[in-house]
N, C-alpha and C positions, 0 to 999 in steps of 0.2 A: 641248108644254111642256118637252121634254127640253133643247132648246137654251137656253131661258130659265133652267132650273134649273142647267144646266152653267155658264152665265155667272155666275149668282149664287154658286154654290159656288166657282168659280175666284177671284172677287173676295174672298170671305170667307177662303179658304185663303191667298191672297197676304198678307192682313193678319196671319195667324198666323206667317208667316215660315218655315214648315217646308216641306220638299220634297214637297208634295202634287201629285199629277197628277189632273186631271179629264178623263175620257174619255167619249165617246159611241160607241154601237155603229155599226159599218159593215155588219155582217151579223147574222143571227140575230134575236133579239127586237128589235122596233122600239122606239125611244124609251127606251133604257136609258142611264142615266148611272152611271158608275163612278168612285169616288174611290179613289186609291191612295197609300199612304205606307209608309215603312219604319221599323222600330224595331230597336234593337240586340237587344232581347229582350222577353219578355212583361212583365217588371217595368217597363220603360220605357214600354210601351204603357199599362199600368195607371196609372202615375204621371201621365202626360199626361191620361188620361181623367178621373182624379180632379180634376186642376186645372181642366180644362174644365168639369166639372160645378159647380165652386165659383164660376165667373164669373157675374156678374149678366147677365141677359138684357135686351137693350135693349127699350124700349117699341115696340110694333108701329106701323109706319107704315101708315095706312089706304090710302095710295096705292100701296103695295108689297105684293104678296101674300107670305104666309109660305111658306117652302119646303115646309112640310108640306101645303100646299094644292096643290102642283104634282106630287105623285106618288101612285100607288095603293098601292104596297107597297115594302118594302126588306128588306135582309138584310145581315149582316156576315159576311165570310169572312176567316179568318186563315190564312195560308200560311207555311210554313217555306221559306226560299230556300236552296238547296244550292249 
């Protein structure tokens, strides 16, 4: 499901217009999908997250699986770029 999930995320992030990268693993854990973007600071991240949470969620399309049905677990990692 990793390639299907990556394709779904890539299309969704392209609509948002921000410089998101969607990557899949080449080594290590199999079937890993990673999404990456950059923010000027944590305040910018928080502001975008708050706006995202306010957006209405589209009605589910029964022919299209929800992305939450395509993964087992996830995590968020935040790094400072030097």
